[in-house]
MARFIBA-114409 format. One record per residue: residue in three letters; chain; x, y, z of N, C-alpha, C, O in turn; residue number from 1. Coordinates in steps of 0.05 Angstrom, whole numbers. Example, Ala and Ser with C-alpha at 12.3 -4.5 7.8 and 13.67 -1.06 7.14 Angstrom:
<kolvexs>
["ALA" "A" [264 -114 156] [246 -90 156] [264 -66 156] [285 -66 169] 1],
["SER" "A" [257 -45 142] [273 -21 143] [258 1 157] [268 23 161] 2],
</kolvexs>
This chain:
<kolvexs>
["UNK" "A" [2952 -939 2920] [2943 -924 2943] [2931 -943 2964] [2916 -961 2957] 1],
["UNK" "A" [2938 -938 2989] [2929 -955 3010] [2900 -949 3018] [2892 -925 3019] 2],
["UNK" "A" [2884 -969 3024] [2857 -966 3032] [2855 -953 3059] [2873 -956 3076] 3],
["UNK" "A" [2833 -939 3065] [2829 -925 3090] [2829 -945 3113] [2839 -939 3135] 4],
["UNK" "A" [2818 -969 3109] [2816 -989 3130] [2843 -999 3138] [2848 -1006 3161] 5],
["UNK" "A" [2862 -1000 3119] [2889 -1008 3125] [2903 -988 3143] [2918 -995 3161] 6],
["UNK" "A" [2899 -962 3137] [2909 -941 3154] [2897 -942 3182] [2911 -937 3202] 7],
["UNK" "A" [2872 -950 3183] [2857 -952 3208] [2870 -974 3226] [2869 -972 3251] 8],
["UNK" "A" [2883 -993 3214] [2897 -1015 3228] [2926 -1007 3234] [2935 -1011 3256] 9],
["UNK" "A" [2939 -997 3214] [2968 -991 3216] [2974 -969 3236] [2993 -971 3252] 10],
["UNK" "A" [2959 -947 3235] [2965 -924 3253] [2964 -932 3283] [2982 -926 3297] 11],
["UNK" "A" [2942 -944 3292] [2942 -952 3321] [2964 -971 3328] [2976 -968 3350] 12],
["UNK" "A" [2970 -990 3311] [2992 -1009 3317] [3018 -994 3319] [3034 -999 3337] 13],
["UNK" "A" [3023 -975 3301] [3048 -959 3301] [3049 -942 3327] [3071 -940 3339] 14],
["UNK" "A" [3027 -931 3335] [3027 -915 3360] [3034 -932 3384] [3051 -924 3400] 15],
["UNK" "A" [3021 -955 3386] [3027 -973 3409] [3056 -982 3408] [3069 -984 3430] 16],
["UNK" "A" [3067 -988 3385] [3095 -996 3383] [3114 -974 3391] [3134 -978 3405] 17],
["UNK" "A" [3109 -949 3382] [3126 -927 3389] [3125 -921 3419] [3145 -914 3432] 18],
["UNK" "A" [3101 -924 3431] [3098 -919 3460] [3114 -939 3476] [3126 -932 3497] 19],
["UNK" "A" [3115 -964 3467] [3130 -985 3481] [3160 -978 3482] [3173 -984 3501] 20],
["UNK" "A" [3170 -965 3461] [3198 -957 3460] [3204 -936 3482] [3226 -935 3492] 21],
["UNK" "A" [3184 -920 3488] [3187 -898 3508] [3180 -907 3536] [3192 -897 3555] 22],
["UNK" "A" [3161 -924 3539] [3152 -932 3566] [3144 -962 3566] [3152 -977 3548] 23],
["UNK" "A" [3128 -969 3585] [3119 -996 3588] [3096 -1002 3568] [3082 -984 3560] 24],
["UNK" "A" [3093 -1027 3560] [3070 -1035 3543] [3044 -1033 3558] [3044 -1034 3582] 25],
["UNK" "A" [3023 -1031 3543] [2996 -1030 3555] [2988 -1058 3565] [2987 -1077 3549] 26],
["UNK" "A" [2983 -1060 3590] [2973 -1085 3602] [2950 -1077 3620] [2954 -1063 3640] 27],
["UNK" "A" [2925 -1086 3614] [2902 -1078 3631] [2904 -1089 3660] [2912 -1111 3664] 28],
["UNK" "A" [2897 -1072 3679] [2897 -1080 3707] [2872 -1095 3713] [2851 -1090 3701] 29],
["UNK" "A" [2874 -1112 3733] [2850 -1128 3741] [2837 -1114 3765] [2849 -1108 3785] 30],
["UNK" "A" [2811 -1109 3762] [2795 -1095 3782] [2796 -1108 3809] [2798 -1095 3830] 31],
["UNK" "A" [2795 -1135 3809] [2795 -1149 3835] [2821 -1145 3850] [2820 -1142 3875] 32],
["UNK" "A" [2843 -1145 3836] [2869 -1140 3849] [2870 -1111 3860] [2881 -1106 3882] 33],
["UNK" "A" [2860 -1092 3844] [2860 -1064 3853] [2843 -1061 3878] [2850 -1046 3896] 34],
["UNK" "A" [2820 -1074 3878] [2802 -1072 3902] [2817 -1081 3927] [2815 -1068 3948] 35],
["UNK" "A" [2832 -1103 3925] [2848 -1112 3947] [2870 -1093 3955] [2874 -1087 3979] 36],
["UNK" "A" [2884 -1082 3935] [2906 -1063 3941] [2895 -1038 3954] [2908 -1027 3972] 37],
["UNK" "A" [2872 -1028 3945] [2861 -1003 3955] [2845 -1006 3980] [2833 -986 3990] 38],
["UNK" "A" [2843 -1030 3991] [2829 -1034 4016] [2849 -1045 4037] [2851 -1034 4059] 39],
["UNK" "A" [2864 -1066 4030] [2882 -1079 4049] [2910 -1066 4050] [2921 -1061 4071] 40],
["UNK" "A" [2921 -1062 4027] [2949 -1052 4026] [2950 -1022 4033] [2965 -1014 4051] 41],
["UNK" "A" [2934 -1006 4020] [2932 -978 4026] [2903 -970 4024] [2892 -969 4001] 42],
["UNK" "A" [2889 -965 4046] [2860 -959 4045] [2856 -931 4033] [2856 -910 4047] 43],
["UNK" "A" [2851 -930 4008] [2847 -905 3993] [2821 -893 4001] [2801 -907 4005] 44],
["UNK" "A" [2820 -866 4004] [2796 -853 4013] [2793 -826 3999] [2809 -818 3981] 45],
["UNK" "A" [2772 -811 4007] [2767 -785 3995] [2787 -764 4003] [2787 -741 3994] 46],
["UNK" "A" [2805 -771 4021] [2827 -753 4029] [2851 -755 4011] [2870 -740 4014] 47],
["UNK" "A" [2851 -774 3993] [2874 -780 3976] [2872 -768 3948] [2850 -764 3937] 48],
["UNK" "A" [2895 -763 3937] [2898 -757 3908] [2918 -777 3897] [2941 -776 3905] 49],
["UNK" "A" [2908 -794 3880] [2925 -815 3868] [2934 -806 3841] [2919 -797 3825] 50],
["UNK" "A" [2960 -810 3836] [2972 -806 3809] [2979 -833 3798] [2993 -848 3811] 51],
["UNK" "A" [2969 -838 3774] [2974 -864 3761] [2994 -859 3738] [2988 -844 3719] 52],
["UNK" "A" [3017 -871 3740] [3038 -869 3719] [3031 -889 3697] [3031 -913 3702] 53],
["UNK" "A" [3026 -879 3673] [3018 -896 3651] [2990 -907 3656] [2986 -931 3659] 54],
["UNK" "A" [2971 -889 3656] [2944 -896 3665] [2928 -913 3645] [2906 -922 3652] 55],
["UNK" "A" [2938 -918 3622] [2925 -936 3603] [2896 -929 3598] [2889 -907 3591] 56],
["UNK" "A" [2878 -949 3602] [2850 -945 3597] [2835 -933 3621] [2810 -930 3620] 57],
["UNK" "A" [2849 -927 3643] [2837 -913 3665] [2824 -930 3687] [2811 -920 3704] 58],
["UNK" "A" [2829 -957 3686] [2816 -974 3706] [2826 -967 3734] [2810 -969 3753] 59],
["UNK" "A" [2851 -960 3738] [2861 -953 3764] [2848 -926 3773] [2841 -923 3797] 60],
["UNK" "A" [2846 -908 3755] [2833 -882 3761] [2804 -886 3770] [2795 -873 3789] 61],
["UNK" "A" [2790 -903 3756] [2762 -908 3763] [2759 -922 3790] [2741 -916 3806] 62],
["UNK" "A" [2778 -940 3796] [2778 -954 3822] [2783 -934 3844] [2771 -936 3866] 63],
["UNK" "A" [2801 -915 3840] [2807 -895 3860] [2783 -876 3864] [2776 -870 3887] 64],
["UNK" "A" [2772 -867 3842] [2748 -849 3844] [2725 -863 3857] [2709 -850 3872] 65],
["UNK" "A" [2722 -889 3853] [2701 -904 3866] [2703 -903 3897] [2683 -905 3911] 66],
["UNK" "A" [2727 -899 3906] [2732 -896 3935] [2732 -867 3944] [2739 -861 3967] 67],
["UNK" "A" [2726 -849 3926] [2724 -821 3933] [2749 -805 3929] [2750 -781 3934] 68],
["UNK" "A" [2771 -818 3921] [2797 -805 3917] [2797 -789 3890] [2784 -797 3871] 69],
["UNK" "A" [2811 -768 3890] [2816 -754 3865] [2838 -770 3851] [2857 -780 3863] 70],
["UNK" "A" [2835 -774 3824] [2853 -791 3809] [2863 -777 3784] [2847 -766 3768] 71],
["UNK" "A" [2889 -776 3781] [2902 -763 3758] [2919 -783 3744] [2937 -795 3755] 72],
["UNK" "A" [2914 -786 3718] [2929 -805 3702] [2947 -791 3682] [2940 -771 3670] 73],
["UNK" "A" [2971 -802 3679] [2990 -792 3659] [2994 -815 3639] [3001 -837 3647] 74],
["UNK" "A" [2989 -809 3614] [2991 -829 3593] [3003 -817 3568] [2995 -794 3561] 75],
["UNK" "A" [3021 -831 3554] [3033 -820 3530] [3021 -832 3505] [3027 -823 3482] 76],
["UNK" "A" [3003 -851 3507] [2990 -863 3484] [2963 -847 3479] [2945 -850 3495] 77],
["UNK" "A" [2962 -832 3458] [2938 -816 3453] [2912 -832 3449] [2891 -823 3456] 78],
["UNK" "A" [2915 -856 3439] [2891 -874 3436] [2880 -881 3463] [2856 -880 3467] 79],
["UNK" "A" [2898 -889 3481] [2889 -896 3508] [2878 -872 3524] [2860 -875 3540] 80],
["UNK" "A" [2889 -849 3519] [2878 -825 3532] [2849 -820 3523] [2832 -814 3539] 81],
["UNK" "A" [2844 -822 3497] [2817 -818 3487] [2798 -839 3499] [2776 -833 3508] 82],
["UNK" "A" [2807 -864 3499] [2790 -886 3511] [2785 -880 3540] [2762 -882 3550] 83],
["UNK" "A" [2806 -874 3555] [2803 -869 3583] [2785 -845 3589] [2768 -847 3607] 84],
["UNK" "A" [2788 -824 3574] [2771 -801 3579] [2741 -807 3572] [2723 -797 3586] 85],
["UNK" "A" [2737 -824 3552] [2710 -831 3545] [2697 -849 3566] [2673 -845 3573] 86],
["UNK" "A" [2712 -868 3577] [2701 -887 3596] [2700 -875 3624] [2682 -880 3640] 87],
["UNK" "A" [2720 -858 3631] [2723 -848 3658] [2710 -821 3662] [2723 -801 3664] 88],
["UNK" "A" [2684 -821 3662] [2669 -796 3665] [2662 -791 3694] [2639 -796 3703] 89],
["UNK" "A" [2681 -780 3708] [2676 -772 3736] [2691 -746 3741] [2713 -742 3731] 90],
["UNK" "A" [2679 -729 3757] [2693 -703 3763] [2718 -708 3779] [2734 -690 3782] 91],
["UNK" "A" [2721 -732 3791] [2745 -738 3807] [2768 -747 3790] [2791 -749 3800] 92],
["UNK" "A" [2764 -752 3764] [2784 -763 3746] [2794 -743 3726] [2778 -729 3713] 93],
["UNK" "A" [2820 -742 3723] [2833 -725 3703] [2854 -743 3688] [2871 -755 3701] 94],
["UNK" "A" [2853 -743 3662] [2872 -759 3646] [2888 -739 3629] [2877 -723 3614] 95],
["UNK" "A" [2914 -741 3632] [2932 -722 3618] [2949 -736 3597] [2962 -756 3603] 96],
["UNK" "A" [2948 -726 3573] [2966 -736 3551] [2993 -723 3556] [2998 -701 3546] 97],
["UNK" "A" [3009 -736 3572] [3034 -724 3580] [3054 -745 3589] [3046 -766 3600] 98],
["UNK" "A" [3079 -740 3584] [3100 -758 3594] [3105 -753 3623] [3113 -730 3631] 99],
["UNK" "A" [3101 -772 3640] [3105 -770 3669] [3132 -759 3676] [3135 -744 3696] 100],
["UNK" "A" [3153 -766 3661] [3180 -758 3668] [3183 -727 3667] [3200 -716 3680] 101],
["UNK" "A" [3166 -714 3652] [3168 -684 3649] [3146 -670 3665] [3145 -645 3664] 102],
["UNK" "A" [3130 -684 3679] [3108 -672 3694] [3116 -664 3722] [3131 -679 3735] 103],
["UNK" "A" [3106 -642 3731] [3108 -634 3759] [3082 -644 3772] [3060 -635 3765] 104],
["UNK" "A" [3085 -662 3790] [3061 -674 3802] [3047 -655 3821] [3060 -638 3834] 105],
["UNK" "A" [3021 -656 3822] [3005 -637 3839] [3014 -639 3869] [3021 -660 3879] 106],
["UNK" "A" [3012 -616 3882] [3020 -615 3910] [3002 -632 3928] [3010 -640 3950] 107],
["UNK" "A" [2977 -637 3919] [2959 -653 3935] [2963 -683 3932] [2949 -699 3944] 108],
["UNK" "A" [2983 -692 3916] [2988 -720 3912] [2994 -734 3939] [3011 -725 3954] 109],
["UNK" "A" [2980 -756 3944] [2985 -772 3968] [2995 -800 3961] [3009 -813 3977] 110],
["UNK" "A" [2987 -810 3937] [2994 -837 3928] [3002 -836 3899] [2989 -823 3882] 111],
["UNK" "A" [3024 -850 3893] [3032 -854 3865] [3031 -884 3859] [3043 -900 3874] 112],
["UNK" "A" [3016 -891 3838] [3012 -919 3831] [3026 -924 3804] [3025 -907 3786] 113],
["UNK" "A" [3039 -947 3802] [3051 -955 3777] [3050 -984 3772] [3052 -1000 3791] 114],
["UNK" "A" [3046 -992 3748] [3050 -1019 3738] [3073 -1016 3719] [3071 -1020 3695] 115],
["UNK" "A" [3096 -1009 3731] [3120 -1004 3715] [3133 -1030 3707] [3120 -1051 3705] 116],
["UNK" "A" [3158 -1028 3702] [3173 -1052 3695] [3201 -1050 3707] [3209 -1028 3716] 117],
["UNK" "A" [3215 -1072 3708] [3241 -1073 3721] [3260 -1051 3710] [3276 -1040 3726] 118],
["UNK" "A" [3259 -1045 3685] [3276 -1025 3672] [3274 -998 3685] [3293 -983 3687] 119],
["UNK" "A" [3249 -990 3692] [3244 -962 3701] [3235 -959 3730] [3232 -936 3739] 120],
["UNK" "A" [3231 -981 3745] [3218 -978 3771] [3235 -961 3790] [3223 -946 3806] 121],
["UNK" "A" [3261 -964 3790] [3278 -949 3808] [3276 -919 3801] [3275 -902 3819] 122],
["UNK" "A" [3276 -913 3776] [3274 -885 3767] [3247 -873 3775] [3245 -849 3783] 123],
["UNK" "A" [3225 -889 3772] [3199 -879 3781] [3198 -874 3811] [3187 -854 3820] 124],
["UNK" "A" [3210 -892 3826] [3211 -889 3855] [3226 -864 3862] [3218 -849 3880] 125],
["UNK" "A" [3248 -858 3849] [3264 -834 3855] [3249 -809 3848] [3251 -789 3862] 126],
["UNK" "A" [3233 -810 3826] [3216 -786 3820] [3195 -782 3842] [3189 -760 3850] 127],
["UNK" "A" [3184 -804 3852] [3164 -803 3874] [3177 -792 3899] [3166 -775 3913] 128],
["UNK" "A" [3201 -801 3905] [3216 -791 3928] [3222 -761 3925] [3219 -746 3944] 129],
["UNK" "A" [3230 -753 3902] [3235 -724 3896] [3210 -707 3900] [3211 -685 3910] 130],
["UNK" "A" [3187 -719 3893] [3162 -705 3896] [3155 -702 3925] [3146 -680 3934] 131],
["UNK" "A" [3160 -723 3941] [3155 -721 3970] [3173 -699 3983] [3164 -684 4000] 132],
["UNK" "A" [3197 -698 3974] [3216 -678 3985] [3208 -650 3976] [3207 -632 3992] 133],
["UNK" "A" [3201 -647 3951] [3193 -621 3940] [3168 -610 3953] [3166 -586 3959] 134],
["UNK" "A" [3149 -628 3959] [3124 -620 3971] [3124 -621 4001] [3105 -613 4015] 135],
["UNK" "A" [3147 -631 4013] [3150 -633 4042] [3126 -648 4055] [3114 -638 4074] 136],
["UNK" "A" [3120 -671 4044] [3099 -688 4055] [3104 -717 4048] [3118 -723 4029] 137],
["UNK" "A" [3092 -734 4064] [3094 -763 4059] [3077 -771 4035] [3054 -762 4033] 138],
["UNK" "A" [3089 -787 4018] [3075 -797 3994] [3079 -827 3994] [3101 -837 3999] 139],
["UNK" "A" [3058 -842 3988] [3059 -871 3985] [3063 -878 3956] [3051 -866 3938] 140],
["UNK" "A" [3080 -898 3952] [3086 -907 3925] [3078 -936 3923] [3088 -953 3937] 141],
["UNK" "A" [3058 -942 3905] [3049 -970 3902] [3059 -980 3875] [3054 -968 3854] 142],
["UNK" "A" [3073 -1002 3876] [3083 -1015 3851] [3070 -1042 3848] [3071 -1058 3866] 143],
["UNK" "A" [3058 -1046 3825] [3046 -1072 3819] [3067 -1089 3804] [3076 -1081 3783] 144],
["UNK" "A" [3073 -1112 3815] [3090 -1131 3801] [3120 -1129 3805] [3134 -1149 3800] 145],
["UNK" "A" [3130 -1106 3812] [3158 -1102 3815] [3166 -1088 3841] [3154 -1068 3848] 146],
["UNK" "A" [3185 -1100 3855] [3196 -1086 3878] [3217 -1067 3869] [3227 -1069 3846] 147],
["UNK" "A" [3224 -1048 3886] [3244 -1028 3880] [3271 -1038 3890] [3274 -1042 3915] 148],
["UNK" "A" [3290 -1043 3873] [3316 -1054 3882] [3329 -1036 3903] [3331 -1011 3900] 149],
["UNK" "A" [3337 -1048 3925] [3351 -1034 3946] [3333 -1019 3966] [3343 -1006 3984] 150],
["UNK" "A" [3307 -1022 3962] [3288 -1008 3980] [3270 -1029 3994] [3262 -1048 3981] 151],
["UNK" "A" [3265 -1024 4019] [3248 -1043 4034] [3219 -1032 4034] [3214 -1010 4041] 152],
["UNK" "A" [3200 -1049 4025] [3172 -1040 4024] [3161 -1036 4052] [3168 -1050 4071] 153],
["UNK" "A" [3143 -1017 4055] [3129 -1012 4079] [3109 -1035 4084] [3106 -1044 4107] 154],
["UNK" "A" [3097 -1044 4062] [3079 -1067 4063] [3081 -1082 4036] [3090 -1071 4016] 155],
["UNK" "A" [3073 -1107 4037] [3073 -1123 4012] [3048 -1141 4013] [3041 -1152 4034] 156],
["UNK" "A" [3033 -1142 3991] [3009 -1158 3990] [3007 -1172 3962] [2998 -1159 3943] 157],
["UNK" "A" [3016 -1196 3961] [3014 -1211 3936] [3032 -1199 3914] [3056 -1203 3915] 158],
["UNK" "A" [3020 -1184 3896] [3035 -1172 3874] [3041 -1142 3879] [3054 -1130 3862] 159],
["UNK" "A" [3031 -1131 3901] [3034 -1102 3905] [3055 -1097 3927] [3057 -1110 3947] 160],
["UNK" "A" [3071 -1077 3921] [3091 -1067 3940] [3084 -1038 3947] [3079 -1022 3929] 161],
["UNK" "A" [3083 -1032 3973] [3077 -1005 3982] [3101 -993 3996] [3113 -1006 4014] 162],
["UNK" "A" [3109 -970 3987] [3132 -956 3999] [3122 -930 4011] [3105 -916 3999] 163],
["UNK" "A" [3132 -923 4034] [3125 -898 4047] [3149 -879 4044] [3170 -884 4054] 164],
["UNK" "A" [3145 -857 4029] [3166 -838 4024] [3163 -813 4041] [3144 -798 4037] 165],
["UNK" "A" [3180 -809 4059] [3179 -786 4077] [3198 -765 4067] [3220 -771 4057] 166],
["UNK" "A" [3190 -740 4069] [3208 -718 4060] [3232 -716 4079] [3229 -723 4103] 167],
["UNK" "A" [3254 -707 4069] [3277 -702 4087] [3270 -680 4106] [3258 -659 4098] 168],
["UNK" "A" [3277 -683 4130] [3272 -662 4150] [3294 -641 4147] [3317 -647 4140] 169],
["UNK" "A" [3288 -616 4153] [3308 -595 4152] [3330 -601 4171] [3325 -609 4194] 170],
["UNK" "A" [3354 -597 4162] [3378 -601 4179] [3388 -630 4177] [3409 -636 4189] 171],
["UNK" "A" [3374 -648 4163] [3385 -675 4161] [3399 -678 4133] [3392 -664 4114] 172],
["UNK" "A" [3417 -697 4132] [3433 -700 4107] [3419 -718 4088] [3430 -723 4066] 173],
</kolvexs>
């Protein structure tokens, strides 16, 4: 029979490995880079609602809330959701144990942030564009580390790409 401490090690490792098969691996974001992105690239404010795809430990959510923005994180790793909820104690922050691909994003969404990967960045961008069209409002898409193939960024700052997604106007193709 296996000792409890061995289960304590094996279960979290198995969860992290299974999550990597479904989405990107957990890589903590650097606060200093986020500060630059949320001031120079896109000045986040209390008028914004930021959605973080794969919110991990919640550092992006906390950086957004620090600027007064409402922050909603989607994460499929239950361990990271528990950690994020424990650390991110702000009424402006909501962490959801949910697969982003199946989520209907809130109508108040103004910014979608991701530290995706080359494999999924175009698909994430298309979901963000669909959200802008469905909500009939402009949404900004911030990608850390990866540009969106075939799309021109609105702005670029070091490792961050900012895209401005406008809804299709009625009567246009």
